[in-house]
VOTI-304957 format. One line per 4 residues: for each residue x, y, z of N, C-alpha, C. Coordinates in steps of 0.001 Angstrom, whole numbers, plus 500000, padded with zeros to 6 digits. Layout:
BEGIN
X/Y/Z/X/Y/Z/X/Y/Z  ...
This chain:
BEGIN
405141/923635/438277/405702/924455/437258/404640/925204/436359  404631/926444/436480/403514/927105/435758/403402/926656/434238  402133/926546/433763/402042/926050/432258/401924/927291/431401  403064/928310/431446/402998/929495/430824/404448/929726/430276
404291/930510/429098/405730/931056/428760/405533/932519/428394  406510/933228/428770/406617/934686/428676/406628/934980/427280  405886/936102/426934/405785/936729/425528/407210/937443/425232  407722/937130/424286/409116/937846/423857/410360/937055/423994
410159/935739/424816/411420/934967/425010/411925/934113/423834  412980/934139/423191/413178/933263/421877/412775/932121/422523  412476/931248/421372/412072/929736/421627/413294/928877/421458  413627/928091/421977/414578/927080/422018/414262/925544/421507
415170/924778/421566/414822/923385/421037/414779/923269/419643  413756/922298/419309/413785/922012/417916/413451/923035/416890  412641/923835/417362/412002/925145/416862/413348/926063/416467  413983/926298/417376/415297/927119/417408/416097/926498/416262
416347/925274/416257/417161/924414/415387/416848/924377/413934  415396/924293/413637/414949/924621/412293/415236/925982/411952  414882/926917/412716/415112/928375/412118/416455/928354/411731  417437/927990/412500/418898/928333/412400/419287/927591/410978
418859/926223/410776/419148/925601/409640/418603/926134/408336  417239/926775/408531/416539/927394/407481/417334/928639/407331  417811/929456/407909/418762/930609/407571/419979/930225/406977  420398/929136/407159/421851/928556/406568/421413/928199/405026
420437/927463/404959/420013/927042/403668/419423/927854/402549  418418/928607/403287/417922/929734/402473/417857/931118/403031  419176/931739/402972/419306/933199/403571/418271/934228/403147  417884/934706/404268/416969/936010/404084/415828/935640/403350
415378/934260/403409/413979/933769/402573/412793/933638/403718  411837/934517/403683/410872/934199/404795/409471/933664/404267  409821/933005/402940/408551/932245/402664/409274/930719/402198  408772/929773/402582/409325/928464/402380/408293/927296/401674
408724/926833/400680/407814/925898/399915/407976/924520/401036  406598/923663/400691/406779/922451/401334/407896/921577/401364  408456/921847/399997/409572/920887/399770/410901/921447/400489  411026/922580/400659/412075/923379/401231/411970/923115/402872
410933/923179/403232/410673/922884/404785/410966/921230/405034  410740/920540/404124/411125/919001/404324/412450/919059/404312  413153/919636/403266/414643/919371/403385/415428/920044/404657  414850/921082/405110/415537/921703/406331/415217/920837/407381
414011/919959/407700/413712/919209/408805/414695/917830/408445  414789/917499/407239/415816/916203/407234/417147/916669/407570  417551/917900/407431/419156/918406/407620/419410/918302/409095  418419/918319/409955/418414/918329/411288/417947/917004/411978
417891/916077/411094/417491/914719/411437/416033/914406/411949  415224/915331/411296/413640/915140/411787/413029/914481/410333  412246/913259/410661/411577/912520/409849/410165/913386/409286  409443/913980/410399/408350/914554/410067/408264/916084/409764
407474/917001/409435/407301/918199/409058/407222/918871/410342  407736/920092/410453/407277/920962/411690/405923/921452/411812  405075/920862/412496/403537/921089/412874/403545/922604/413176  404340/923267/413817/404146/924546/414096/404201/925444/412761
404489/924768/411678/404419/925618/410362/403205/925285/409564  403150/923795/409210/402207/923412/408446/400808/923228/408917  400716/923200/410393/399349/923320/410822/398999/924425/411296  399749/925592/411012/399294/926900/411487/398640/927711/410384
397286/927833/410044/396480/928265/409077/397096/929751/408724  397384/930529/409795/397799/931897/409509/399248/932099/408567  399866/930943/408481/401245/930751/407809/401079/930415/406350  400022/929767/406095/399927/929276/404822/399404/930305/403903
400316/930800/402588/400142/931865/401706/399200/931313/400616  399628/929976/400075/398817/929394/398969/399201/928018/399141  398945/927103/398256/399046/925721/398128/400566/925489/398153  401074/924932/399370/402513/924394/399538/403595/925591/399703
402978/926804/400020/403875/927988/400358/403500/928519/401653  404461/928510/402729/404109/929036/404102/405193/930442/404359  404492/931160/405143/405237/932293/405675/406104/931764/406991  407371/932146/406904/408072/931774/408214/408902/933038/408243
408488/934224/408824/409337/935228/408934/410519/935044/410041  410139/934179/410953/411456/933992/411955/412828/933589/411196  412655/932997/409960/413831/932618/409245/414391/933697/408414  413832/934741/408360/414680/935711/407328/415980/936438/407989
415870/936505/409094/416806/937447/409696/417272/937174/411088  418662/936716/411252/419116/936175/412504/418908/937326/413475  418885/937022/414778/418886/937965/415820/420257/938568/416181  420092/940063/416291/421373/940808/416580/421759/940486/418023
423262/939826/417864/423625/939733/419200/424017/940768/420007  424241/942033/419424/424409/943351/420147/423285/943966/420629  422303/943528/420270/420915/944219/420383/420418/943642/421844  419850/944842/422581/419460/944294/424038/418397/943281/423863
418442/942532/425015/417277/941484/425078/415803/942173/425137  415113/941422/424564/413715/942152/424581/413091/941962/425907  412307/943096/426176/411719/943202/427418/410866/942003/427825  410775/941371/428937/409915/940231/429287/408484/940966/429603
407482/940751/429287/406268/941297/429605/405939/940194/430898  404994/941051/431782/404594/940170/432940/403480/939278/432740  402630/939542/431489/401310/939083/431426/401810/937631/430559  401655/936703/431201/402192/935475/430354/401009/934769/429853
400821/933952/428790/399873/933177/428308/399977/931695/428349  398962/930823/428525/398995/929777/428399/399876/928878/427235  400624/927919/427539/401388/927305/426258/400079/926797/425325  399026/926263/425702/398123/925757/424588/397323/927057/423972
397708/928201/424232/397064/929341/423817/397802/930084/422718  399143/929453/422358/400116/930011/421655/399668/929936/420328  398894/928949/419919/398417/928561/418555/397227/929611/418224  397084/930023/417173/396000/931166/416645/394572/930216/417054
393581/931310/417533/392473/930616/417852/391640/930114/416365  390883/928914/416542/390174/928705/415316/389376/930043/414615  389416/930190/413341/388562/931092/412705/387067/930862/412859  386360/931955/412865/385042/931814/413097/384420/931182/411856
383178/930507/411777/382482/929990/410665/382536/931179/409489  382432/930472/408279/382331/931499/407136/383554/931897/406629  384705/932032/407368/385778/932808/407041/386655/931714/406102  386983/932184/404972/387689/931334/403833/389202/931137/404476
389480/929727/404403/390615/929231/404886/390934/927979/404087  392100/927552/404377/392785/926458/403971/392974/925285/404604  391978/925204/405914/392029/924519/406982/391988/922854/406478  391102/922575/405606/391307/921270/404996/392500/920891/404585
393372/921674/403738/394680/921295/403189/395287/921235/404310  395451/922018/405466/396247/921753/406428/396239/920309/407376  394762/919928/407197/394615/918642/407984/395180/917577/407106  395189/917832/405642/395827/916763/404739/397464/916928/405025
397842/918077/405244/399276/918030/405602/399603/917421/406765  398667/917228/407903/399031/916685/409003/399282/915116/408622  398511/914637/407715/398487/913222/407593/399457/912763/406562  400058/913909/405776/401217/913484/404679/400328/913548/403382
399066/914025/403478/398357/913705/402120/398517/914873/400997  399052/915722/401471/399209/917161/400548/400492/917024/399819  400238/917199/398580/401359/916994/397606/402190/918363/397516  403506/918080/397112/404377/919591/396917/403769/920226/396017
403403/919500/394911/403160/920256/393579/402044/919297/393107  401065/920118/392129/400038/919639/391320/400304/919369/390045  401815/919599/389651/402066/919457/388438/402610/917756/388336  401831/917055/387182/401870/915684/387225/403541/915162/387102
403971/914086/387482/405344/913736/387379/405594/913519/385907  406648/913528/385134/406790/913011/383661/406965/911488/383650  406239/910890/382912/406370/909255/382860/407489/909064/381511  408703/908357/381990/409538/907912/380933/408956/906996/379961
407895/906499/380246/407466/905236/379366/406284/905803/378575  406065/907176/378662/404782/907564/377900/405343/908072/376401  404356/907524/375349/404714/907739/374180/403627/908856/373748  403923/910083/373060/402927/910974/372443/402665/910431/371229
401147/910498/371113/400498/910034/369802/399240/910643/369611  398627/910371/368645/397277/910670/368323/396978/912577/368528  396130/912715/369392/395828/914164/369591/396697/914948/370475  397896/914171/370823/398810/915011/371612/399172/916390/371386
399439/916569/370305/400065/917763/369457/398928/918879/369575  397950/918489/369013/396528/919489/369192/396251/919912/370736  396273/918772/371528/395943/919335/373070/397240/920152/373736  398301/919682/373304/399637/920463/373910/399480/922038/373469
398964/922106/371861/398970/923432/371601/397788/924294/372480  396908/923702/372552/395575/924312/373208/396138/924740/374504  396749/924091/375331/397454/924216/376655/398332/925154/376555  399346/925435/375549/400179/926221/375462/400002/927830/375278
398680/927755/374583/398099/929136/374191/397508/929649/375508  397302/929063/376730/396871/929546/377739/395578/930122/377784  394849/930039/376652/393594/930502/376316/392412/929330/376904  391357/929938/377172/390366/929167/377825/389611/928530/376691
389623/927265/376620/389190/926273/375450/388761/925182/376162  387758/924824/376648/387230/923707/377190/387166/922564/376148  387636/921436/376491/388024/920137/375285/387192/919212/375776  386516/918360/374952/385901/917034/375508/386553/915909/374813
387210/915030/375315/387918/913882/374707/387273/912481/375258  386879/911907/373817/386077/910714/374001/386713/909470/373477  386486/908133/373955/387240/907102/373511/387037/905971/374370  387303/904878/373821/387501/903364/374507/388241/903529/375586
387848/902678/376722/388575/902682/377927/390086/902177/377664  390863/902863/378417/392231/902173/378285/393098/902604/377420  392819/903693/376448/393527/903928/375386/394319/905239/375498  394464/905695/376836/395557/906668/377113/394874/908317/377157
393604/908309/377188/393008/909721/377192/393135/910742/378344  393223/910222/379753/393707/910907/380930/394980/911053/380910  395766/910109/380599/397362/910188/380657/397805/911046/379764  397247/911239/378512/397776/912257/377615/397529/913711/378034
396601/914024/378817/396422/915192/379366/397454/915309/380492  397569/914579/381305/398449/914747/382354/399795/914720/382015  400294/914151/381185/401773/914216/380463/401938/915421/379644  400867/916205/379375/400895/917442/378481/401120/918410/379636
400624/918339/380805/400847/918916/381971/402177/918906/382556  402526/917777/382779/403851/917427/383210/405086/918230/382100  404677/917989/380929/405856/918486/379988/406065/920034/380073  404700/920569/380036/404586/922246/380142/404689/922691/381777
404815/921845/382614/404971/922259/384058/403709/923090/384354  402646/922488/384009/401237/923274/384320/400650/922115/385224  399915/923016/386495/399179/922155/387517/397864/921609/386878  397969/920182/387321/396572/919489/386813/395670/919189/388000
394510/919631/388080/393473/919218/389113/392682/918387/388368  392981/917006/388919/392196/916036/388141/391013/915487/389332  390071/915613/388673/388754/915171/389636/387858/913825/388642  387763/912889/389512/386986/911718/389060/385774/911988/389502
384742/912089/388307/383342/912293/388450/382680/910970/388736  381766/911034/389707/380956/909847/389818/379343/910464/390014  378426/909527/390097/376927/909886/390301/376652/910982/391499  377440/910684/392413/377237/911567/393716/378006/913082/393653
378843/913154/392704/379746/914375/392612/378653/915552/392481  378970/916482/393333/378130/917741/393116/378759/919108/393242  377946/920082/393428/378478/921653/393513/379673/921613/394691  379238/920953/396045/379814/921046/397104/381476/920341/396838
381502/919429/396090/382703/918695/395710/383491/919585/394568  383100/920089/393774/383600/920892/392745/384000/922384/392944  382915/923202/393611/382921/924471/393937/383621/924835/395509  383187/923900/396167/383513/924143/397869/382490/924136/398650
382801/923888/399859/381929/923995/400757/382507/924228/402261  381507/924280/403353/381993/924497/404753/382445/922999/405171  383694/923087/405871/384000/921954/406385/384272/922160/408020  384310/921075/408784/384377/921214/410105/385885/921153/410374
386352/922274/411214/387893/922285/411654/387761/922958/413039  388354/921932/413974/388363/922615/415386/387250/922819/416039  386164/922324/415712/384882/922690/416167/384339/923777/415713  384753/924368/414403/384165/925387/413738/384088/925080/412475
382925/925838/411817/382839/925574/410192/383491/926393/409415  384435/926154/408532/385233/927168/407698/385041/926767/406309  385147/927794/405498/384928/927599/403886/386078/926854/403205  385806/926009/402412/387239/925531/401663/386781/925699/400169
387780/926135/399531/387372/926047/397879/387373/924741/397416  386513/924398/396325/386837/923094/395615/387747/923160/394523  387957/922094/393986/389134/922062/393004/388916/922712/391789  387570/922960/391287/387342/923675/390305/387645/925387/390596
387457/925761/391575/387673/927099/392212/389133/927328/392191  389816/926136/392743/391262/926455/392923/392111/926540/391822  391561/925767/390724/392130/925680/389357/391969/926881/388822  390855/927499/389023/390542/928863/388205/391376/929953/388895
391641/929975/390234/392430/931010/390901/393879/930888/390558  394148/929595/390376/395807/929641/390012/396176/929223/388442  395225/929514/387621/395320/929447/386159/395836/927815/385861  395357/926962/386562/395483/925451/386364/394751/924975/385327
395059/923488/385347/394080/922724/384257/393161/921923/385170  391789/922122/384925/390823/921227/385560/390559/920127/384277  390780/918864/385097/390455/917606/384418/389483/916845/384838  388372/916865/384267/387036/916220/384613/387136/914974/384084
387435/913853/385067/387804/912354/384540/386456/912015/384472  385972/910943/383205/384788/910231/383397/383472/911145/383515  383719/912173/382954/382617/913029/383191/381130/912747/382910  380939/911520/381740/379610/910996/381753/378845/910209/382582
379817/909873/383677/379177/909155/384870/378414/910305/385802  378731/911485/385707/378016/912600/386423/376493/912760/386296  375673/913445/386929/374373/913607/386767/374159/915267/386454  372883/915713/386504/372550/917207/386370/373177/917938/387611
373846/917303/388500/374491/918118/389686/375961/918950/389038  376176/918199/387857/377242/918923/387143/377018/920311/386244  375691/920760/386492/375388/922105/385763/375903/922955/386793  376364/922960/387914/376918/923993/388662/378039/924607/387879
378715/923504/386972/379974/923944/386263/379627/925101/384920  378120/925316/384838/377971/926061/383668/378593/927492/383296  378727/928045/384522/379191/929421/384296/380854/929251/384055  381564/928385/384660/382799/928156/384611/383297/927690/383186
382295/927079/382780/382512/926519/381204/382364/927436/380113  381676/928664/380527/381538/929703/379767/382812/930817/379794  383781/930384/380769/384904/931237/380956/384608/932468/381600  383585/932789/382371/383282/934144/382823/383499/934352/384342
383766/933160/385117/383951/933091/386376/382775/932442/387030  382770/932578/388334/381494/931909/389027/381396/932699/390360  380066/932773/390935/379733/933192/391934/379480/932165/392962  380118/932332/394033/379947/931311/395101/379035/932183/396072
377922/931458/395956/376638/932188/396611/376926/931862/398019  377392/930850/398548/377377/930650/399965/378155/931649/400789  379182/931968/399957/379869/933158/400824/379965/934165/400044  379233/934489/399181/378859/936070/398421/380150/936472/397987
380707/935612/397130/382248/935999/396352/382072/935754/394873  382598/936498/394248/382823/936269/392733/384123/935968/392390  384390/934650/391868/385764/934365/391626/386106/934345/389839  386955/935037/389529/387435/935110/388015/388356/934503/387790
388443/933536/386498/389662/932637/386393/391001/933410/386061  392026/932947/386384/393256/933592/386129/393609/933071/384826  394592/933888/383964/395200/933229/382772/395866/931925/382786  395443/931182/381781/395900/929782/381703/394783/928914/382156
393908/929373/382778/392771/928042/383312/392040/927757/382216  391959/926552/381750/391190/925691/381207/390552/924476/381649  389574/923752/380957/389126/922853/381373/389116/921259/380268  389709/920134/380683/389569/919267/379758/388519/918156/380520
387763/917522/379737/386771/916401/380261/387134/915131/379518  387113/913915/379907/387483/912782/379408/386057/911823/379500  385833/910877/378745/384617/909972/378796/384701/909078/377894  384072/907817/378057/383967/906654/376999/382768/907040/375985
382041/908058/376283/380925/908213/375604/380712/909693/375183  380049/910008/374109/379956/911315/373944/378950/912121/374534  378242/911654/375632/377565/912052/376491/375977/911832/376144  375894/910792/375439/374633/910352/374838/374130/908815/375373
375001/908531/376212/374879/907393/376971/375633/906223/376313  375417/905044/376872/376011/903666/376217/374857/902858/375913  374944/902738/374350/373642/901893/373722/374049/900514/373994  375178/899943/373862/375697/898503/374147/375795/898100/375618
375947/898924/376465/375967/898433/377737/377162/898237/378352  378020/898547/377375/379624/898402/377878/379980/899214/379141  379520/900358/378931/380043/901423/379942/378873/901773/380834  378379/900742/381547/377317/900982/382486/377341/902172/383518
376273/902907/383786/376551/904018/384778/376645/905280/384003  377156/905244/382758/377219/906478/381872/375818/907114/381657  375916/908508/381489/374564/909109/381589/374255/909781/380276  372868/910322/379885/372729/911168/378866/372992/912549/379434
373973/913242/378848/374240/914672/379420/373431/915625/378920  373509/916589/379725/372417/917957/379281/373061/918516/377844  372589/918670/377097/372955/919497/375938/373265/920717/376076  372954/921462/376961/373508/922938/377081/374946/922856/377491
375231/921629/378301/376607/921839/379107/377569/921180/377957  376914/920166/376982/378197/919634/376111/378352/920776/374832  377253/921512/374738/377478/922725/373921/378399/923735/374355  378956/923650/375607/379814/924794/376042/381145/924072/375880
381608/922988/375528/382891/922609/375247/383357/923018/373729  384233/923668/373497/384791/924140/372111/385192/923219/371261  385774/922081/371828/386239/921138/370993/386026/919778/371436  385640/918967/370557/385747/917300/370918/386518/916552/370110
387127/915557/370730/388301/914873/370200/387835/913216/370397  387827/912685/369291/387204/911378/369547/388719/910335/369443  389244/909465/370436/390523/909024/370409/389976/907376/370386  390843/906822/369251/391010/905450/369045/392229/904890/369843
392292/903676/369593/393593/902753/370278/394479/903201/369373  395867/903231/370232/396999/903733/369189/397322/902688/368285  398060/903413/367133/398458/902298/365752/399367/901324/366507  399436/900254/365623/400166/899074/366334/401710/899428/366488
402435/900322/365716/403970/900658/365806/403924/901340/367259  403023/902382/367507/402943/903086/368478/402925/902238/369908  401778/901560/369554/401541/900625/370974/402718/899687/371218  403377/898997/370159/404564/898400/370281/405872/899071/371125
405781/900492/370690/406861/901228/371325/406419/901530/372862  404819/901695/373062/404707/901854/374526/404785/900594/375314  404663/899322/374761/405037/898118/375518/406551/898088/375644  407134/898326/374559/408875/898377/374832/409429/899257/376003
408840/900464/376170/409209/901269/376945/408759/900688/378561  407539/900053/378570/407103/899503/379732/407908/898352/380230  408442/897625/379140/409356/896443/379420/410544/897010/379885  411017/898141/379229/412265/898358/379803/412322/899027/381492
410946/899711/381488/410775/899811/383006/410814/898804/384116  410319/897668/383356/410083/896464/384257/411574/895502/384375  412298/895920/383295/413572/895265/383445/413533/893964/382570  412503/893816/381513/412719/892567/380845/411981/893256/379445
412975/893500/378612/412587/893756/377202/412698/892694/376310  411466/892494/375871/411250/891240/374927/410637/891842/373647  411341/891951/372722/410860/892718/371487/409749/891990/370861  410016/890395/370603/409390/889755/370023/408011/889476/370656
408083/889475/372146/406581/889411/372960/405962/890608/372710  406549/891652/372679/405746/893094/372336/405112/893048/370969  405878/892472/369984/405177/892403/368677/403932/891503/368485  404216/890350/369156/403105/889483/369135/401786/890010/369797
402064/890760/371319/400764/891127/371684/400241/892141/371094  400849/893086/370233/400178/894259/369442/399517/893551/368295  400243/892418/367737/399323/891728/366443/398117/891216/367023  398262/890498/368066/397053/889991/368823/395871/890923/368947
396336/892264/369691/395218/892945/370078/394504/893541/368743  395480/893727/367937/394914/894455/366398/393866/893399/365904  394356/892303/366012/393312/891184/365339/392016/891332/366159  392236/891255/367373/390877/891297/368040/389972/892462/367991
390699/893684/368012/389918/894992/367748/389362/894960/366302  389900/894399/365301/389287/894273/363888/387873/893313/364068  388073/892230/364747/386752/891501/364824/385824/892048/365559  386113/892820/366584/385216/893656/367420/384517/894593/366500
385210/895312/365497/384776/896483/364638/383511/895526/363930  383934/894630/363379/383243/893694/362545/382132/893214/363335  381934/893173/364187/380881/892619/365265/380767/891111/365496  381913/890547/365247/382126/889065/365595/382329/888776/366796
382912/889468/367600/383161/889475/369098/382565/890913/370013  382390/890512/371145/381889/891557/371940/382879/892286/373152  384114/891687/373032/385147/892259/373990/386439/892775/372968  387157/893673/373935/388449/894180/373511/389428/893957/374282
390634/894059/373721/391790/894197/374638/392502/895811/374397  392486/896161/375650/392919/897731/375526/394563/897765/375652  394990/898877/375407/396450/899217/375738/396484/898947/376932  395808/899453/378090/396051/899363/379275/396282/897823/379816
395351/896742/379180/395415/895582/379336/396950/894753/378908  397229/895380/377738/398525/894921/377335/399808/895238/378107  399686/896512/378846/400707/896971/379681/400624/896269/380955  399477/895678/381293/399377/894891/382608/399939/893568/382195
399822/893024/380922/400254/891764/380732/401959/891862/380886  402426/892971/380381/403947/893036/380379/404379/893000/381643  403679/893924/382637/404032/893708/384191/403978/892516/384773  402676/891907/384311/402783/890501/385012/403719/889515/384523
404153/889580/383352/405345/888634/382634/406736/889005/383559  406805/890243/383967/408167/890679/384689/408020/890066/385916  406700/889980/386542/406673/889616/387960/406868/888065/388058  406199/887338/387160/406131/885731/387261/406978/885018/386228
407522/885942/385237/408444/885503/384232/408001/884330/383641  406800/884492/383348/405987/883465/382481/404872/884196/381704  404870/884061/380319/404242/884870/379165/402975/884150/379272  402832/882892/379204/401458/882198/379122/400656/882608/380635
401332/882553/381722/400712/882905/382895/400133/884414/383030  401030/885137/382601/400728/886662/382495/399573/886954/381511  399712/886383/380700/398211/886773/379545/396986/885810/380276  397170/884672/380525/395917/884141/381374/395441/884918/382457
396354/885478/383333/395855/886249/384459/395175/887471/384102  395651/888181/383123/395112/889390/382619/393898/889211/381717  393578/888069/381288/392518/887523/380363/391353/887125/381524  391861/886783/382919/390944/886306/383611/389446/887209/383856
389557/888548/383714/388447/889368/383747/387286/888953/383044  387482/888575/381919/386610/888107/380627/385866/886762/381457  384983/886603/380740/384231/885325/381003/384879/884179/380625  384745/882891/381032/385401/881709/380531/385593/881472/379309
384570/881701/378474/384625/881017/376925/385394/882333/376389  385168/883634/376615/385953/884625/375880/387406/884608/376275  387776/884291/377619/389143/884084/377836/389750/883051/377210  389341/881927/377041/390022/880786/376240/389978/881197/374913
388891/881794/374232/388928/882110/372847/390174/883186/372352  390339/884108/373343/391079/884941/373132/392800/884447/373296  392876/883685/374430/394152/882997/374513/394424/882026/373326  393483/881414/372951/393484/880418/371562/394156/881298/370539
393646/882662/370350/393832/883392/369367/395410/883903/369444  395772/883936/370584/397185/884639/370889/398253/883410/370305  397870/882130/370664/398661/880824/370358/398948/880753/368672  398059/881313/368014/398101/881339/366486/399030/882486/365922
399401/883349/366942/400758/884391/366659/401860/884069/367167  401762/883494/368331/403023/883168/369020/403215/881544/369098  404047/881054/367998/404417/879730/368048/404970/878923/369147  405398/879848/369939/405997/879058/371314/404945/878738/372171
403848/879439/372256/402799/878960/373017/401858/877846/372574  401669/876985/373317/400844/875720/373031/399391/875850/373208  398423/875686/372307/397043/876061/372159/396341/875202/372979  396648/874931/374204/395920/873766/374992/394902/874488/375910
393678/874117/376024/392675/874722/377173/392385/873600/377955  392262/873816/379213/392058/872802/380099/390642/873066/380744  389592/872148/380624/388328/872166/381327/388590/872079/382997  388002/873467/383543/388282/873506/385057/387349/872214/385871
386363/871684/385108/385879/870933/386044/386335/869265/385834  386749/868898/384723/387427/867836/384333/388729/867541/384321  389393/868749/384138/390939/868617/384165/391207/867970/382709  390514/867908/381910/390874/867323/380470/390943/868508/379585
391887/868215/378625/392066/869495/377423/390874/869555/376665  390529/870747/376181/389461/871210/375323/390012/871359/374087  389550/870554/373220/389948/870523/371817/388795/871392/370928  389057/872315/370370/387935/873025/369373/387467/872083/368419
386370/872239/367926/385671/871512/367037/386383/871645/365636  386611/870461/364920/387416/870892/363702/386514/871745/362616  387793/872796/362254/387049/873641/361372/386429/874992/362057  386454/874806/363210/385722/876038/364040/386991/876751/364656
386645/878442/364307/387672/879142/364889/387389/879532/366402  388075/879379/367308/387688/879366/368633/387361/880603/369172  387894/881718/368450/387682/882940/368614/386313/883635/368471  385858/883309/367229/384734/883924/366643/383525/882679/366717
383867/881363/366890/382958/880371/366954/382351/880166/365441  382909/880750/364568/382736/880365/363024/383548/879439/362358  383048/878941/361232/383943/878108/360599/385234/878667/359943  386528/878356/360196/387711/878983/359811/387806/879072/358397
């Protein structure tokens, strides 16, 4: 049998079945989103997306949107059959040839689609347990204006900086391009570069350029972990656009594009060593951020509400436990501010305790498991402090070597090591 198909003969099988179903579900529509393509495929009993669409770079219009002209108009049954050309082409030549090196394409995104890694949308999902607080209203107002206003948000770990930006984008239906910065992050990661595709090198825009083109929110998470390589963002932080020298192209940001950066420091490094790996950032870069917000941990009432919603999510709403946990965290943070202790309980850790309690059904085990990240002495002191708040918890520590109970010295506070 010849390994060729004549040009002009309508295709049959699963492709024709897909086209027929798409015409019925989305009449006269020649452009389909990835979600629509998936729904059509599922309607005809297919678990995977049709590769003849999602893997064809010539069909990709933009992120998650594909051109499928075959679905727009049903063939006219009264029209004469198309003439069959004598020149046949090999089946393996039906796909477009790989584009030459240097041509801009979304090839890498197509590869993600093959493995199921591409998201239908970059708008973050709304979190039912999220509680707006702190600078939420200000940040929301900045995003609503659609003005370019790069903003730097700093604060202790685990207090909801990144989540706040994501949930504002979710509420307002804005795309969020979150990039976690590390020491190795460079121009190629952020602005784009050449990638290998089908034996050829093709250009792929980086997240910063994609966010600019689409008027999205660029979220630079943990920006103080980056190095001088981040200086490639200087022109973007000025809101003027960026020149991609490797492909000789100037990109101007679309309306709505702006940048948010989160960090545990203000770009001056970590003096106490708590945030190892953070760097002293270039002053010229820091000066290009319009606003700086410093975020503390949520007030106790807000934190209690956060825990209550988390408990509802995990199906175990214990109001008294939530109240005790927030009292405990507030006490530890006060001692930290006074310089009596060197560790903290973050909001994230409280939520982890709530989740562990729902898994194991044991409050003591949940607390101990989530305190295990600290050294043994700090963990024991923190647990002992909790027992002073929760009368149901027995303040007994066991020596891991002897198996005997550890009794604090009379008159000594186990949390601070000072006289009670």
